[in-house]
C-alpha positions in Angstrom: 0.0 0.0 0.0 3.0 2.3 0.3 3.0 3.2 -3.4 -0.6 4.3 -3.2 0.1 6.4 -0.1 3.0 8.1 -1.8 1.0 8.6 -5.1 -2.0 10.1 -3.3 0.2 12.3 -1.1 1.9 13.6 -4.3 -1.4 14.1 -6.0 -2.7 16.1 -3.1 0.3 18.4 -3.0 0.3 18.9 -6.8 -3.5 19.5 -6.9 -3.2 22.2 -4.2 -0.4 23.8 -6.1 -2.2 23.7 -9.5 -5.5 24.8 -8.1 -3.9 27.6 -6.1 -2.1 28.8 -9.2 -5.3 28.7 -11.3 -7.2 30.5 -8.6 -4.4 33.1 -8.1 -4.3 32.6 -4.3 -1.3 34.8 -3.9 -1.3 38.3 -5.4 1.6 40.5 -6.4 2.2 41.7 -2.9 2.5 38.0 -1.7 -0.8 38.5 0.2 -2.9 35.4 0.4 -6.6 35.5 -0.6 -8.2 33.5 2.2 -11.3 32.3 0.4 -9.4 31.2 -2.6 -6.9 29.2 -0.5 -9.7 27.6 1.5 -11.4 26.7 -1.8 -8.2 25.2 -3.3 -7.5 23.0 -0.2 -11.2 21.9 -0.1 -11.3 21.0 -3.8 -8.0 19.1 -3.6 -9.1 17.2 -0.5 -12.3 16.1 -2.2 -10.5 15.1 -5.4 -7.8 13.0 -3.6 -10.3 11.5 -1.2 -12.6 10.4 -4.1 -9.7 9.2 -6.2 -8.3 7.1 -3.3 -11.7 5.6 -2.6 -12.4 4.7 -6.2 -8.9 3.2 -6.5 -9.7 1.0 -3.5 -12.9 -0.1 -5.1 -11.2 -0.8 -8.5 -8.6 -3.1 -6.8 -11.4 -4.8 -4.7 -10.0 -3.5 -1.5 -13.4 -2.1 -0.6 -16.9 -2.8 -1.8 -18.8 0.0 -3.6 -21.0 1.7 -1.1 -23.0 4.8 -1.9 -23.3 5.8 1.7 -19.6 5.5 2.1 -19.1 7.6 -1.0 -21.3 10.4 0.3 -19.5 10.2 3.7 -16.1 10.5 2.1 -17.3 13.5 0.0 -18.8 15.2 3.1 -15.7 14.5 5.2 -13.5 15.8 2.4 -15.4 19.0 2.3 -15.3 19.5 6.1 -11.6 18.6 6.4 -10.8 20.8 3.4 -12.5 23.8 4.9 -10.9 23.3 8.3 -7.4 22.6 6.7 -7.8 25.7 4.5 -8.7 27.9 7.4 -5.9 26.6 9.5 -3.4 27.2 6.7 -4.5 30.8 6.5 -4.1 31.2 10.3 -0.7 29.7 10.2 0.4 31.6 7.1 -0.6 34.9 8.7 1.1 34.1 12.0 4.4 33.1 10.3 4.5 36.0 7.8 3.1 38.7 10.1 4.5 42.0 9.0 5.9 44.3 11.7 4.2 47.7 11.7 
């Protein structure tokens, strides 16, 4: 299972980078647009969560279950929103500009 873990971790990082670039999360002043970053993290979490579930189903590691699919989607949205919000809080704390 280690190759799957590595592949999905890589997919998660790349999808955050790609979606953040498309959504223009950072502006020219290196300020981060909070809502766009939260959206990028949420979409990436849902994409990778769904991809990993369907990969598990494809390789017969898990049976197909619509309730589980909906739960994974809901958990992906919730975790993405929380993770995106926390990344904004951490980003602002680390890069706080002295006045």
